C-alpha positions in Angstrom: 0.4 -8.3 29.4 0.9 -9.0 25.3 3.8 -7.7 23.3 4.5 -7.9 19.8 7.6 -7.9 19.2 7.9 -8.7 15.4 6.5 -4.6 15.0 10.1 -3.4 14.3 11.1 -6.1 12.0 11.7 -5.0 8.5 11.9 -7.1 5.0 15.0 -7.0 3.1 15.1 -3.6 1.0 15.6 -6.0 -2.3 12.7 -5.9 -5.0 10.4 -8.3 -3.7 6.7 -10.0 -5.1 3.4 -8.9 -3.4 -0.3 -8.4 -3.9 -2.6 -5.9 -3.2 -4.7 -6.4 -0.2 -7.0 -3.3 0.1 -7.3 -0.3 -1.1 -8.8 3.0 1.1 -9.8 6.0 0.6 -9.2 7.9 4.1 -9.2 11.7 5.3 -6.0 12.4 7.0 -5.5 15.7 9.0 -2.3 18.0 9.1 -0.2 19.6 12.0 -2.9 22.8 10.9 -5.6 20.9 11.2 -6.6 21.0 7.6 -8.7 17.8 5.9 -6.9 16.1 2.7 -7.8 12.8 1.4 -5.4 10.2 0.5 -5.4 7.1 -1.4 -3.8 4.2 0.2 -2.6 0.9 -1.3 -2.2 -1.5 1.1 0.1 -4.3 0.2 1.2 -7.6 1.6 4.8 -8.6 0.9 5.6 -12.4 0.2 8.2 -12.1 2.9 7.4 -13.1 6.2 8.0 -11.8 9.7 9.3 -14.2 12.4 5.8 -14.7 13.8 4.9 -16.5 10.1 2.7 -13.5 9.1 3.8 -11.2 5.8 4.8 -8.1 5.9 2.1 -5.4 5.3 3.5 -2.4 3.1 1.6 0.8 2.2 1.8 3.5 -1.0 -0.6 6.7 -0.2 -1.3 9.6 -2.5 -2.5 12.9 -1.5 -5.5 13.6 -3.7 -5.8 16.8 -2.8 -2.7 18.6 -4.1 -1.2 18.5 -7.4 2.0 16.6 -6.4 0.2 13.6 -4.9 -2.2 13.6 -7.7 1.2 13.6 -10.3 2.9 11.0 -8.4 -0.3 8.2 -9.0 -0.8 9.2 -12.4 3.4 8.6 -12.9 2.9 5.8 -11.1 0.1 4.2 -13.2 2.2 4.6 -15.9 5.2 2.4 -14.5 2.1 -0.4 -13.0 0.4 -0.1 -17.0 3.9 0.1 -18.6 2.3 2.8 -21.3 1.6 6.4 -20.8 -1.6 6.0 -21.8 -3.9 6.1 -18.4 -7.5 5.6 -17.6 -10.1 7.7 -17.8 -9.3 9.8 -15.1 -12.6 10.6 -14.5 -14.3 7.7 -13.4 -10.7 6.1 -12.2 -11.9 2.5 -10.1 -8.2 2.0 -8.0 -10.4 -0.9 -6.2 -11.0 -2.5 -10.2 -7.1 -1.6 -10.7 -5.2 -3.3 -7.9 -7.2 -5.4 -5.5 -5.8 -8.4 -5.5 -3.3 -8.2 -8.5 0.4 -9.0 -7.7 3.1 -6.4 -7.9 7.2 -6.1 -7.8 7.7 -3.4 -4.9 11.0 -2.3 -3.1 10.3 -2.1 0.4 11.4 0.9 2.2 10.7 0.9 5.9 10.7 4.7 7.8 10.0 5.9 11.3 6.6 8.1 11.1 5.6 9.8 14.9 7.8 6.8 16.6 5.8 3.8 14.7 7.8 2.1 12.3 6.1 1.9 8.8 6.8 0.1 5.5 6.1 1.9 2.1 5.9 0.3 -1.4 8.5 1.9 -3.7 9.2 1.5 -7.6 5.6 -0.5 -7.9 5.5 -2.3 -11.0 3.4 -5.3 -12.0 4.1 -8.8 -11.5 4.8 -11.1 -13.9 6.0 -14.2 -11.9 3.5 -16.4 -9.9 0.4 -15.0 -8.3 0.0 -14.6 -4.8 -3.1 -15.0 -2.6 -3.9 -12.7 0.0 -3.8 -14.2 3.2 -6.8 -15.7 4.9 -6.4 -14.0 8.0 -5.8 -10.1 6.1 -8.8 -7.5 7.2 -9.7 -5.0 4.4 -10.4 -1.8 6.3 -14.1 -1.7 5.5 -14.7 -5.4 7.1 -12.8 -4.2 10.0 -15.0 -4.2 13.3 -15.7 -0.7 14.6 -13.4 0.3 17.4 -15.2 2.0 20.3 
């Protein structure tokens, strides 16, 4: 039996540097069995767990309701430091975020008994860039599970 006792560790809540390691569009299902599209930005924080691996945190946006799209637009304004938005008809989130450094405040939450770390207050990093960990596996490159 192998246990990962680092799953419940959380990073400091202070603003921290990180790098976007993955951008994924997934379909989720709510309690009423309704499906909806979600854009998930996956970031690796510079903060390190006791096992030597970086903390991973996410920011999610529901693309099938106006509240989620408006949250994404507001985040893009903060991210770009301008009220000007990209062409939303051809918006490429991978091009916008993947591999780029950020500063964010991690927020730990319990979702269904599992600890998740959410990115809050995303801003572009102005400091030394951080590279994605060599052992990070993007969702599109992960082996299929049976």
